[in-house]
Legacy VTK file of the C-alpha trace (Angstrom):
# vtk DataFile Version 3.0
C-alpha trace
ASCII
DATASET POLYDATA
POINTS 273 float
-0.027 0.095 0.001
1.153 3.510 -0.794
0.295 7.194 -1.007
-0.898 6.466 -4.672
-3.426 3.752 -3.212
-4.950 6.477 -0.857
-5.365 8.787 -3.574
-7.123 6.223 -5.856
-9.375 5.293 -2.985
-10.707 8.737 -2.405
-10.654 9.620 -5.992
-13.069 6.788 -6.552
-15.604 7.981 -3.969
-14.834 11.385 -2.417
-16.175 11.396 1.150
-20.040 12.294 1.465
-20.375 12.360 -2.450
-23.617 10.334 -2.088
-25.223 12.654 0.511
-27.633 14.111 -2.040
-29.500 13.033 -5.157
-29.642 16.499 -6.534
-27.471 17.198 -9.495
-23.906 16.912 -8.646
-22.024 20.186 -8.201
-25.340 22.317 -7.963
-26.179 24.537 -5.042
-29.118 22.364 -4.079
-26.735 19.447 -4.097
-24.152 21.156 -1.872
-26.832 22.462 0.517
-28.368 18.989 1.002
-24.879 17.441 1.582
-24.348 19.950 4.336
-27.805 19.368 6.040
-27.348 15.696 5.929
-23.716 15.726 7.223
-24.402 17.858 10.183
-27.649 16.305 11.096
-25.835 12.949 11.787
-22.612 14.655 13.014
-23.826 17.763 14.775
-20.608 17.456 17.003
-18.568 18.845 14.108
-19.829 22.563 14.149
-19.520 22.514 17.998
-15.841 21.154 17.696
-14.843 23.530 14.721
-16.356 26.558 16.169
-16.354 28.258 12.646
-17.268 31.732 13.860
-14.388 31.989 16.302
-11.991 32.315 13.321
-13.268 35.286 11.617
-10.495 37.240 10.173
-8.144 34.363 11.123
-5.547 32.388 8.967
-6.866 28.803 8.728
-5.203 25.718 7.232
-7.423 22.803 6.585
-5.706 19.618 5.860
-7.914 17.272 3.782
-11.101 18.960 2.631
-13.202 16.264 1.001
-15.826 17.928 -0.895
-15.646 21.030 1.275
-18.456 21.016 3.671
-16.336 22.267 6.544
-14.245 24.372 4.380
-17.251 26.568 3.108
-18.294 27.189 6.712
-14.953 28.645 7.718
-14.926 31.069 4.879
-18.670 31.822 5.096
-17.773 32.831 8.821
-14.968 35.062 7.689
-11.844 32.973 7.913
-8.813 33.203 5.433
-8.580 29.679 4.396
-5.883 27.683 2.975
-6.828 24.022 1.897
-4.570 21.108 1.164
-6.208 17.912 -0.458
-4.780 14.582 -1.838
-7.540 13.645 -4.070
-7.953 15.523 -7.329
-11.479 14.633 -7.539
-12.264 15.847 -4.017
-10.571 19.004 -4.610
-12.225 19.783 -7.999
-15.493 19.268 -6.159
-14.518 21.640 -3.361
-13.335 24.211 -5.805
-16.705 23.885 -7.697
-18.491 24.374 -4.343
-16.585 27.605 -3.587
-17.473 28.686 -7.151
-21.177 28.148 -6.643
-21.081 30.184 -3.495
-18.901 32.810 -4.988
-16.304 32.356 -2.200
-12.560 32.325 -2.161
-9.787 29.992 -0.612
-6.257 29.018 -1.373
-6.257 25.473 -2.843
-3.099 23.041 -2.800
-3.227 19.511 -4.208
-0.639 17.537 -2.418
0.364 14.863 0.315
0.087 16.378 3.866
3.036 14.227 4.779
5.205 16.453 2.676
3.563 19.748 3.309
6.769 21.804 3.562
7.681 20.737 -0.090
4.895 22.752 -1.642
3.169 24.945 0.908
5.271 28.043 1.965
5.982 27.935 5.691
3.963 30.462 7.436
2.134 30.670 10.820
-1.590 29.813 10.988
-4.130 30.697 13.780
-5.803 27.420 13.324
-4.756 24.201 11.830
-7.632 21.811 11.265
-8.168 18.517 10.156
-11.377 16.322 10.495
-10.970 12.565 9.799
-7.902 12.628 7.516
-4.659 12.173 9.620
-5.523 8.581 10.308
-5.745 7.708 6.711
-2.288 8.862 5.849
0.750 6.335 5.384
2.485 7.756 8.446
0.368 9.965 10.768
3.561 11.095 12.606
5.016 12.527 9.487
1.880 14.772 9.428
2.604 16.125 12.935
6.210 16.570 11.974
5.290 18.931 9.125
2.547 20.761 10.469
4.457 22.052 13.528
6.480 23.954 11.169
3.256 26.092 10.644
2.683 26.665 14.457
3.597 29.004 17.047
2.462 29.231 20.575
-0.667 30.924 19.544
-1.822 28.461 16.753
-4.613 26.093 17.717
-4.348 22.656 16.397
-7.746 20.931 16.063
-8.163 17.510 14.555
-10.369 14.317 14.622
-8.878 10.674 14.485
-10.824 7.484 15.044
-10.860 5.854 18.552
-9.006 2.506 19.154
-12.013 1.387 21.319
-15.358 2.321 20.322
-18.980 1.266 19.651
-18.232 1.109 15.865
-15.263 -1.518 16.620
-17.760 -3.852 18.434
-20.403 -3.327 15.911
-18.144 -4.373 13.080
-16.855 -7.438 14.996
-20.540 -8.350 15.668
-21.612 -7.888 12.084
-18.481 -9.914 10.822
-18.779 -12.492 13.687
-15.027 -11.976 14.223
-14.002 -11.456 17.924
-10.136 -11.711 17.454
-9.203 -8.434 19.255
-5.504 -8.988 17.910
-6.949 -8.293 14.425
-8.975 -5.287 15.274
-6.709 -2.792 13.457
-7.248 -4.674 10.209
-11.011 -5.258 10.983
-11.301 -1.387 11.230
-9.106 -0.670 8.223
-11.294 -2.459 5.784
-14.516 -1.428 7.304
-13.918 2.209 8.472
-15.520 4.022 5.566
-18.731 3.884 3.354
-16.432 2.198 0.757
-14.816 -1.039 1.644
-10.959 -1.514 1.752
-9.359 1.773 3.095
-5.504 1.356 2.368
-4.623 2.883 5.712
-6.802 3.604 8.727
-5.102 3.930 12.034
-6.921 4.199 15.491
-5.621 6.083 18.553
-6.071 5.907 22.413
-5.874 9.175 24.221
-2.474 8.247 25.531
-1.070 7.416 22.148
-2.132 10.868 20.853
-0.653 12.722 23.721
2.592 10.687 23.315
2.684 11.410 19.676
2.108 15.259 20.020
4.506 15.607 22.956
7.401 14.295 20.733
6.947 17.569 18.819
6.452 19.730 21.769
2.667 19.959 21.325
0.408 19.811 24.298
-3.167 18.609 24.503
-5.676 21.013 25.809
-8.615 19.097 25.491
-9.294 15.515 24.216
-12.801 13.561 24.039
-14.946 11.250 22.237
-18.185 11.616 20.354
-20.336 10.165 17.595
-22.135 6.885 17.517
-23.867 6.329 14.265
-27.308 5.328 15.260
-29.350 5.069 12.079
-30.246 1.958 9.763
-27.677 1.998 6.898
-30.279 0.902 4.111
-32.730 3.573 4.918
-29.917 6.333 5.596
-28.750 5.626 1.925
-32.311 6.625 0.750
-32.123 9.859 2.956
-34.416 8.520 5.575
-33.376 8.637 9.354
-34.556 5.449 10.971
-32.813 4.560 14.196
-31.498 1.196 14.884
-33.756 -0.892 17.054
-31.379 -0.764 19.906
-31.518 3.065 19.820
-35.308 3.585 19.364
-36.245 3.712 23.047
-32.949 4.961 24.452
-33.010 8.274 26.556
-31.158 11.107 24.697
-28.866 11.929 27.787
-27.967 8.316 27.973
-27.055 8.153 24.188
-24.910 11.287 24.767
-23.050 9.783 27.444
-22.508 6.574 25.426
-21.023 8.789 22.695
-18.573 10.092 25.296
-17.453 6.944 26.371
-17.492 4.725 23.229
-17.427 7.281 20.538
-16.029 6.610 17.124
-14.393 10.083 16.825
-11.678 11.325 19.051
-11.525 15.120 19.061
-8.290 16.901 19.880
-7.520 20.527 20.757
-3.762 21.438 21.231
-1.198 23.904 21.061
2.522 24.183 20.828
4.444 24.469 24.132
5.822 27.555 25.099
9.362 26.467 25.812
10.692 29.898 26.939
LINES 1 274
273 0 1 2 3 4 5 6 7 8 9 10 11 12 13 14 15 16 17 18 19 20 21 22 23 24 25 26 27 28 29 30 31 32 33 34 35 36 37 38 39 40 41 42 43 44 45 46 47 48 49 50 51 52 53 54 55 56 57 58 59 60 61 62 63 64 65 66 67 68 69 70 71 72 73 74 75 76 77 78 79 80 81 82 83 84 85 86 87 88 89 90 91 92 93 94 95 96 97 98 99 100 101 102 103 104 105 106 107 108 109 110 111 112 113 114 115 116 117 118 119 120 121 122 123 124 125 126 127 128 129 130 131 132 133 134 135 136 137 138 139 140 141 142 143 144 145 146 147 148 149 150 151 152 153 154 155 156 157 158 159 160 161 162 163 164 165 166 167 168 169 170 171 172 173 174 175 176 177 178 179 180 181 182 183 184 185 186 187 188 189 190 191 192 193 194 195 196 197 198 199 200 201 202 203 204 205 206 207 208 209 210 211 212 213 214 215 216 217 218 219 220 221 222 223 224 225 226 227 228 229 230 231 232 233 234 235 236 237 238 239 240 241 242 243 244 245 246 247 248 249 250 251 252 253 254 255 256 257 258 259 260 261 262 263 264 265 266 267 268 269 270 271 272
């Protein structure tokens, strides 16, 4: 497996591309994609805090088709985007054109960021669901620290090592060999089967990795358990899985905090003075 395999995987099916039946690339299409994404992942806007970065320089690593990207710019951020997949970036650019908005776009591998993106300081470096799909996540951290100072905020989401999704996949496949869980998650982690790379992390693994590059975690937490029936969801219907139908909302939210698939990290560079 290589970086080319990752590129081919996401070129084949950019993230969330089937979130709408409207004409691909139309305003109606992008509006519906956004509505569906944030309906099932309402924790994203809360985590991103788009309005907080009005007038700030934001670097987004991995944009997909640009749902979060548009939000940053609509709220007044000066946005720079880096994306590996040509097809994803083309759709993101089209989205910006539809909304008559501007951003700086770069096609490239975030493990080699300093080879093509001039080193500069950003107020926010943001990456949601991308770093865990790279060949070597540590190389990403090694690169992005070059674009940080003590005032830079780093926000990213990576997949949790132990989660409801892991146990759901193991139950579905009737495979309970925990020694094989990394591979089980890798091939089943996305809507399309067979992701070339998918890493998962514990809180301690994330802290240790960041600490190697003098980055300290300010906040780390879990969220997101997908609770809808897949077949209906694909047809844009929101039908709860049987096990969630009578579950108290507060209990569900607590379950997300303890067994969530998404680990959200907010970090900053250490002040070494």
